[in-house]
C-alpha positions in Angstrom: 12.4 -65.4 -18.4 16.2 -64.4 -18.9 17.4 -67.5 -18.4 15.0 -68.9 -20.6 16.2 -66.2 -23.1 20.1 -67.5 -23.0 19.3 -71.0 -23.8 20.4 -72.3 -27.2 22.0 -68.8 -28.6 24.7 -66.8 -27.6 23.4 -63.2 -26.1 24.4 -59.8 -24.5 24.7 -62.0 -21.4 27.0 -64.3 -22.6 29.3 -61.6 -23.7 29.0 -59.9 -20.6 30.0 -63.1 -18.8 32.3 -64.3 -21.2 35.0 -61.3 -19.8 33.7 -61.0 -16.1 37.3 -61.8 -14.8 38.8 -59.7 -16.9 36.9 -56.1 -16.8 34.4 -54.6 -14.9 30.7 -54.9 -16.1 30.6 -51.3 -16.5 33.1 -51.0 -19.2 31.7 -54.3 -20.5 28.1 -52.1 -20.8 30.2 -49.4 -22.5 31.7 -51.4 -24.7 28.6 -53.4 -25.7 26.8 -49.8 -25.9 29.5 -48.7 -28.9 29.6 -52.2 -30.5 25.9 -52.3 -31.3 25.3 -48.1 -31.1 22.5 -48.5 -28.5 21.8 -47.1 -24.9 22.9 -49.0 -22.4 19.3 -49.6 -21.3 19.1 -51.2 -24.3 21.4 -53.8 -23.6 18.7 -55.2 -21.1 15.6 -54.3 -23.0 16.3 -55.1 -26.6 16.8 -58.6 -28.2 20.5 -58.9 -29.2 21.2 -61.9 -31.2 25.0 -62.4 -31.0 26.7 -64.1 -34.7 30.5 -64.9 -35.3 31.2 -61.8 -36.7 29.7 -59.8 -33.7 31.7 -61.8 -31.0 34.7 -61.6 -32.7 34.8 -58.0 -32.9 34.0 -57.9 -29.4 37.1 -59.8 -28.9 39.2 -57.1 -30.3 37.6 -54.4 -27.8 38.3 -56.3 -24.7 41.8 -57.1 -26.2 42.5 -53.7 -26.6 41.6 -52.6 -23.2 43.5 -56.0 -21.9 46.2 -53.9 -23.7 46.0 -50.7 -20.9 43.8 -48.8 -23.7 41.2 -46.6 -21.7 37.4 -48.0 -22.9 36.8 -44.1 -23.2 39.5 -44.0 -26.3 38.2 -47.1 -27.9 34.7 -45.7 -28.0 35.5 -42.4 -28.7 33.4 -40.8 -26.2 32.8 -40.3 -22.3 30.2 -38.6 -20.0 31.6 -35.3 -17.8 28.5 -33.0 -16.6 25.5 -35.6 -18.4 27.3 -34.5 -21.4 28.7 -36.4 -24.3 32.3 -35.5 -25.1 34.2 -36.6 -27.9 37.8 -37.6 -26.5 40.9 -39.2 -28.4 44.5 -39.6 -27.6 45.5 -36.3 -27.8 43.4 -35.2 -24.8 43.1 -35.8 -21.2 39.9 -38.2 -20.3 37.5 -35.9 -17.9 37.2 -37.1 -14.5 34.3 -37.1 -12.4 36.4 -35.2 -10.2 36.5 -32.1 -12.3 32.7 -31.7 -12.5 33.4 -29.9 -8.9 35.0 -27.0 -10.5 32.0 -27.0 -12.7 29.6 -27.0 -10.2 30.8 -24.8 -7.8 30.9 -22.1 -10.6 27.7 -22.8 -11.7 26.1 -22.8 -7.7 28.1 -19.2 -7.2 27.1 -17.5 -10.0 23.2 -18.9 -9.4 23.2 -17.5 -5.7 25.1 -14.1 -7.1 23.1 -13.7 -10.1 26.4 -12.2 -12.1 24.7 -11.4 -15.2 26.9 -12.4 -18.2 29.6 -13.7 -16.5 33.0 -13.6 -18.5 35.1 -16.8 -17.6 38.5 -18.1 -19.0 39.2 -21.8 -19.1 43.0 -22.4 -19.3 44.2 -26.1 -20.5 41.1 -27.0 -21.8 41.7 -30.3 -23.5 38.4 -31.7 -24.8 36.6 -28.2 -23.8 34.6 -30.3 -21.0 34.7 -27.5 -18.4 34.1 -24.6 -21.1 31.7 -26.3 -22.8 29.7 -27.6 -19.7 29.7 -24.1 -18.0 28.4 -22.5 -21.1 25.7 -25.4 -21.7 24.4 -25.1 -18.1 24.8 -20.9 -17.8 23.9 -19.9 -21.5 24.3 -16.1 -20.0 28.4 -16.7 -20.0 30.9 -15.8 -22.2 33.3 -18.6 -22.0 36.7 -18.4 -23.8 39.1 -21.7 -23.6 42.8 -21.9 -24.3 45.3 -24.6 -24.7 48.6 -25.0 -26.7 47.9 -28.3 -28.1 46.4 -27.9 -31.8 45.4 -31.2 -31.6 43.5 -30.7 -28.4 42.0 -27.4 -29.5 40.1 -29.4 -32.6 38.6 -31.7 -30.6 37.4 -29.1 -28.0 35.9 -27.0 -31.2 34.0 -30.3 -32.0 32.5 -30.7 -29.0 31.3 -26.9 -28.8 29.9 -27.8 -32.1 28.6 -31.5 -31.2 26.3 -29.2 -28.5 25.4 -26.6 -30.7 28.0 -24.0 -28.9 30.6 -23.0 -31.6 29.3 -19.4 -31.5 29.6 -18.8 -27.2 32.6 -20.5 -26.8 36.0 -19.0 -28.2 39.0 -21.0 -28.8 42.8 -19.9 -28.7 45.8 -21.5 -29.1 48.6 -20.7 -26.8 50.7 -21.5 -23.7 47.9 -20.4 -21.0 47.8 -16.5 -20.9 50.2 -16.1 -24.0 47.1 -17.2 -25.7 45.1 -14.4 -25.3 47.2 -11.8 -27.0 44.6 -12.0 -30.0 41.5 -12.0 -27.6 39.2 -8.6 -27.4 39.3 -7.4 -23.6 41.0 -10.4 -22.1 39.5 -9.4 -18.3 37.1 -12.1 -16.7 35.2 -12.7 -13.6 36.5 -16.2 -12.9 39.2 -18.1 -14.3 39.2 -22.1 -14.1 42.1 -24.4 -14.8 42.6 -28.2 -14.4 46.6 -27.8 -14.6 48.6 -30.8 -15.4 50.2 -31.7 -11.8 51.9 -35.1 -12.2 55.3 -34.4 -10.8 57.8 -35.2 -13.8 59.4 -38.4 -11.7 56.4 -39.8 -11.0 54.8 -40.3 -14.8 56.9 -43.7 -14.9 54.9 -44.9 -12.3 51.4 -44.0 -13.0 48.8 -47.0 -14.5 49.4 -48.0 -18.1 46.1 -46.7 -18.7 46.8 -43.1 -17.5 50.1 -43.5 -19.2 47.9 -43.4 -22.6 46.5 -40.0 -21.9 48.8 -36.9 -23.4 51.8 -36.1 -21.1 51.2 -32.9 -22.2 48.3 -32.7 -19.9 49.7 -35.0 -17.3 53.2 -33.4 -16.6 53.5 -30.6 -13.9 57.0 -29.9 -13.9 59.4 -31.7 -11.1 57.3 -30.9 -8.5 53.8 -30.9 -10.0 53.4 -27.2 -9.1 54.8 -24.9 -12.6 51.2 -24.2 -13.8 49.9 -23.2 -10.1 53.1 -20.6 -10.2 52.5 -18.9 -13.7 48.5 -18.8 -12.9 49.4 -17.0 -9.3 52.0 -15.1 -10.8 50.2 -13.7 -14.2 46.5 -14.2 -13.7 46.0 -10.6 -11.8 46.1 -9.0 -15.4 43.3 -11.3 -16.6 41.0 -10.8 -13.8 38.2 -8.2 -12.8 38.4 -6.7 -9.3 37.2 -9.1 -7.0 37.7 -11.7 -9.6 38.0 -15.8 -8.7 40.2 -18.0 -9.8 39.0 -21.9 -8.7 41.8 -24.6 -9.6 41.7 -28.9 -9.2 44.5 -29.5 -7.3 46.5 -33.1 -6.8 46.6 -35.1 -3.4 48.7 -33.6 -1.0 49.0 -30.3 -2.7 46.7 -27.9 -0.6 49.4 -26.6 1.2 52.0 -25.6 -1.6 49.2 -24.3 -3.7 48.1 -22.1 -1.0 51.5 -20.5 -0.1 52.2 -20.1 -3.9 49.3 -17.9 -4.0 49.4 -16.1 -0.6 53.3 -15.0 -1.1 51.8 -12.8 -3.8 50.0 -11.0 -1.0 47.1 -10.0 -3.7 44.9 -13.1 -3.0 42.8 -14.6 -0.3 41.4 -18.3 0.0 38.0 -18.4 -0.4 37.1 -21.9 0.0 38.8 -25.6 -0.8 36.3 -28.1 -1.9 36.5 -31.8 -1.0 36.2 -34.3 -3.3 34.0 -38.1 -2.9 36.7 -39.3 -1.3 37.1 -36.5 1.0 40.7 -35.1 -0.8 41.1 -31.4 -1.1 40.8 -31.2 -4.7 39.3 -27.3 -5.8 40.7 -24.5 -4.1 39.1 -21.0 -4.7 41.1 -17.8 -4.8 39.7 -14.4 -5.1 41.9 -11.3 -6.4 42.2 -8.6 -3.5 
């Protein structure tokens, strides 16, 4: 039936096949969803007729992608924890690995039945962690910070997009400095996906990653600058027995562990591995 529909006219399958050697089918589907303002399933159950204008528009989207622009920046959105998020070149594109942070916090608080937990999301970027936690745990109180005003505007839009503007508070500033005007800045959990790429490795990143804001990637000379600041200052903002959950880069587990161990006020609780069996999330408790 599908083959019969393709005879004599250009359709969705024609566009998918047209650049099959240049981009993945998933990316082709994402661009077509954006172009036709539809769901992915619609691409296969609806009858789309492709005229010259639509094909040219699709060609222009493909051209942008082949020049290294990520699909998420082209479409202006991405999915994280099953939710749609606005993304622009002002924010890091949320990765599936970061969902580990959200899942661990949600699952842990569900087991402990902590009432009205206060959570601080540092380096919030698009707000994907803060908004997801607020959506999944409506009893929680979420505060999110970022030093980029442009990023905070996107994060605020994402909170509004999910009707959470009254439940997530955003503050501008460098890590904990943003909390100077916050009321009672003490939290049960501090979560952060900080910049952790070594400065001298930035130039070797994939061209797609290079389009993302350097401020969200650059972790300093050894990639550990943000972990040092968090280890040094977080105790002032944690309740007794509070937790810190951090995303880490490849090969950083031992270094981050040493940084926190040097203060003798933290104990390592868990190390969570990602889908590739690589340590990705570190969980510390304030003793």
